[in-house]
C-alpha positions as CSV (number, residue, x, y, z in Angstrom):
1,X,-27.3,104.7,77.3
2,X,-25.6,103.9,74.0
3,X,-24.4,100.2,72.7
4,X,-27.6,98.3,73.3
5,X,-27.9,99.9,76.5
6,X,-25.1,98.1,78.5
7,X,-22.7,100.6,80.8
8,X,-19.0,100.2,80.0
9,X,-16.0,100.9,81.2
10,X,-13.8,104.0,79.6
11,X,-10.8,105.2,79.9
12,X,-10.2,108.5,78.8
13,X,-7.2,110.8,79.1
14,X,-7.1,114.8,78.6
15,X,-10.3,114.5,80.0
16,X,-9.3,117.9,82.2
17,X,-10.8,120.2,79.9
18,X,-12.5,120.7,75.9
19,X,-13.6,117.6,74.5
20,X,-12.1,115.2,76.3
21,X,-14.4,116.4,79.8
22,X,-17.0,116.7,76.9
23,X,-16.7,113.2,76.1
24,X,-16.5,111.7,80.3
25,X,-19.0,114.5,81.3
26,X,-21.3,112.6,78.9
27,X,-20.9,109.5,78.9
28,X,-20.8,109.4,83.0
29,X,-24.2,111.4,82.8
30,X,-25.4,108.2,80.9
31,X,-24.3,105.7,83.9
32,X,-20.8,104.3,82.3
33,X,-17.8,104.0,84.6
34,X,-15.6,106.4,83.3
35,X,-12.0,106.5,84.7
36,X,-10.6,109.8,83.5
37,X,-7.2,111.0,82.9
38,X,-5.4,114.5,82.6
39,X,-2.5,116.7,85.2
40,X,-5.2,119.2,86.7
41,X,-6.5,117.5,89.8
42,X,-9.0,120.6,90.2
43,X,-10.4,120.5,86.6
44,X,-10.5,116.7,87.0
45,X,-13.1,116.7,90.2
46,X,-15.5,118.6,87.9
47,X,-16.7,115.4,87.1
48,X,-16.5,113.5,90.3
49,X,-19.4,111.0,90.7
50,X,-19.9,107.5,91.8
51,X,-19.3,106.5,89.0
52,X,-16.2,108.6,87.9
53,X,-12.4,107.4,88.8
54,X,-9.8,110.5,88.9
55,X,-5.9,110.1,88.1
56,X,-4.1,112.8,88.1
57,X,-0.9,112.9,86.7
58,X,1.6,113.4,83.6
59,X,0.9,111.2,81.0
60,X,4.4,111.6,79.0
61,X,5.8,109.6,82.2
62,X,5.4,105.2,81.0
63,X,5.0,104.5,85.2
64,X,1.9,106.7,85.7
65,X,0.4,105.2,82.0
66,X,1.6,101.6,83.9
67,X,-0.5,102.6,86.6
68,X,-3.6,104.5,85.0
69,X,-3.6,101.0,82.4
70,X,-3.4,99.0,85.6
71,X,-6.3,100.9,87.9
72,X,-8.8,100.4,85.4
73,X,-8.3,96.4,84.7
74,X,-8.0,95.7,88.3
75,X,-10.1,97.6,89.5
76,X,-12.8,96.9,86.8
77,X,-11.2,93.4,85.2
78,X,-11.8,94.3,81.6
79,X,-11.8,97.9,79.5
80,X,-14.3,98.5,76.5
81,X,-12.8,102.3,75.8
82,X,-9.9,104.2,74.8
83,X,-10.5,108.1,74.3
84,X,-7.1,108.9,73.6
85,X,-8.4,113.2,73.8
86,X,-4.9,114.2,75.3
87,X,-3.1,117.0,72.9
88,X,-1.0,120.1,73.1
89,X,-0.5,122.5,69.5
90,X,2.4,124.6,69.1
91,X,3.0,126.5,66.3
92,X,4.1,129.2,64.5
93,X,7.2,130.6,62.0
94,X,9.9,129.5,62.0
95,X,11.2,133.2,63.7
96,X,9.5,132.5,66.5
97,X,8.0,128.9,67.1
98,X,9.3,127.6,70.8
99,X,11.1,124.9,70.1
100,X,10.9,123.1,73.5
101,X,6.9,123.5,73.2
102,X,7.4,121.8,69.8
103,X,9.0,118.6,71.2
104,X,6.9,118.6,74.2
105,X,4.1,118.6,71.5
106,X,5.2,115.8,69.9
107,X,5.5,113.8,73.4
108,X,3.1,113.6,74.1
109,X,1.0,114.1,70.8
110,X,2.9,111.0,69.3
111,X,4.6,109.7,71.8
112,X,2.1,109.7,75.1
113,X,-0.7,108.5,72.6
114,X,1.6,105.3,70.8
115,X,2.5,104.1,74.3
116,X,-0.7,104.1,76.2
117,X,-3.0,102.6,72.7
118,X,-0.4,99.8,72.9
119,X,0.0,99.5,76.7
120,X,-4.0,99.4,75.7
121,X,-4.1,96.9,73.8
122,X,-2.1,94.7,74.5
123,X,-5.1,93.4,77.3
124,X,-7.2,94.4,75.0
125,X,-6.5,90.7,72.7
126,X,-6.2,89.1,76.4
127,X,-10.2,89.9,76.5
128,X,-10.6,89.5,73.3
129,X,-12.6,93.5,72.6
130,X,-12.3,96.9,73.2
131,X,-12.0,100.0,71.0
132,X,-9.5,102.6,71.1
133,X,-11.2,105.9,69.7
134,X,-8.5,108.5,69.0
135,X,-9.7,112.2,68.4
136,X,-7.9,113.3,65.8
137,X,-8.3,116.2,63.8
138,X,-8.6,117.6,60.1
139,X,-4.8,118.5,60.2
140,X,-4.1,115.2,60.1
141,X,-5.4,115.1,56.6
142,X,-4.1,117.8,55.3
143,X,-1.4,120.8,57.1
144,X,-0.9,124.5,56.8
145,X,1.6,127.0,57.0
146,X,3.1,127.0,60.8
147,X,1.6,123.9,61.4
148,X,3.3,121.2,59.8
149,X,4.5,119.8,63.6
150,X,1.6,120.0,65.0
151,X,-0.5,118.5,61.4
152,X,2.4,115.7,61.6
153,X,1.3,114.7,65.1
154,X,-1.6,113.9,63.9
155,X,-1.2,112.1,60.9
156,X,1.4,109.9,62.6
157,X,-2.3,109.7,64.7
158,X,-3.4,108.1,61.6
159,X,-0.6,106.2,60.2
160,X,-0.2,104.4,63.2
161,X,-4.9,104.4,63.8
162,X,-4.5,102.8,59.7
163,X,-2.1,99.4,60.7
164,X,-4.0,98.5,63.6
165,X,-6.9,98.4,61.8
166,X,-5.8,96.5,59.5
167,X,-4.0,94.4,62.0
168,X,-6.8,93.6,64.3
169,X,-9.1,93.1,61.1
170,X,-11.1,90.6,61.8
171,X,-10.8,90.5,65.3
172,X,-13.2,91.7,67.9
173,X,-11.0,95.0,68.9
174,X,-12.0,98.2,67.1
175,X,-10.2,101.0,65.7
176,X,-11.4,104.3,64.9
177,X,-10.3,108.4,64.3
178,X,-12.5,111.5,64.7
179,X,-11.5,114.4,63.1
180,X,-12.5,117.5,63.9
181,X,-12.2,120.9,62.6
182,X,-11.8,124.2,64.5
183,X,-14.1,123.1,68.1
184,X,-13.8,125.4,70.4
185,X,-11.9,124.3,73.3
186,X,-8.9,125.5,75.3
187,X,-6.3,124.4,73.0
188,X,-6.3,128.2,71.2
189,X,-6.3,129.9,73.8
190,X,-2.7,131.7,74.1
191,X,-3.0,132.4,70.8
192,X,-2.7,136.0,69.6
193,X,-5.1,135.2,67.2
194,X,-8.1,132.8,66.9
195,X,-8.5,130.5,64.1
196,X,-11.5,131.2,64.2
197,X,-10.7,135.1,62.8
198,X,-7.9,134.2,60.7
199,X,-10.1,131.5,59.1
200,X,-13.2,133.3,59.1
201,X,-14.8,130.4,60.2
202,X,-17.8,131.9,61.9
203,X,-19.4,128.9,63.8
204,X,-16.8,126.7,65.2
205,X,-17.8,122.6,66.6
206,X,-18.6,122.9,69.6
207,X,-17.7,120.6,72.1
208,X,-20.9,118.5,71.7
209,X,-20.9,118.3,68.5
210,X,-17.9,115.5,69.0
211,X,-19.9,113.6,71.7
212,X,-23.0,113.1,68.8
213,X,-20.3,112.2,67.3
214,X,-18.7,110.0,69.8
215,X,-22.1,108.2,70.1
216,X,-22.4,107.9,66.8
217,X,-19.6,105.5,66.4
218,X,-20.7,103.5,70.1
219,X,-24.3,103.1,68.1
220,X,-23.1,100.9,65.8
221,X,-22.9,97.0,65.7
222,X,-20.5,94.7,66.3
223,X,-19.4,93.4,62.6
224,X,-19.5,98.1,61.9
225,X,-15.9,99.4,61.6
226,X,-16.1,103.2,61.5
227,X,-12.4,103.7,60.9
228,X,-12.2,107.2,60.4
229,X,-15.0,110.6,61.2
230,X,-14.2,114.0,59.7
231,X,-16.5,116.3,61.1
232,X,-16.5,120.2,59.9
233,X,-17.7,123.3,60.7
234,X,-19.7,124.7,58.0
235,X,-17.6,127.2,57.4
236,X,-14.1,125.6,57.1
237,X,-12.6,125.4,53.9
238,X,-9.3,123.5,54.8
């Protein structure tokens, strides 16, 4: 059990696959109470357990966000962690990038994430504690050709996180960004050439690597802040 052996109430978005799914599974297995959300109900059901509450829906819908937040606090009386894991990637050259999908990515990665973060932070302020852990990316600190829009969404997450950290300094509310390099998830499943080949990354990170990073952050004493933690595979040159 992380964080002084005390079970926590954790809200995890993007929990139907990839990093969000792995975090939810690991924390639930350790006895924490997890509230998970994503669009795919059937995938969420794979995490079915007594200490798991599933809420399927579209995070870009403000009404659904309100429902999720109200459910967490009405059911458990508090929330200790918000994990912003929901996100998508749309990249490509000017000639072929899907502008509609790019715009949808921006709505999810930026607008929906920002809105949910502020909704939860208002509750954190009222209860006097809480921790937001944002799944950013190494692309929140660097850019590369054809992926500027995706990088921009992660730069936005980084900017908000740092501003909130400064605003909330001196309180018991904590803001952290995890900045992974390439992780083997479904994020690139529709790409013609996987970044593992195009970038020469022979041993990408696994979701278990990110789970260990999450646990490290959660295990820190209350006076310690980890605003940013970058984790890269050994062949990552970006």
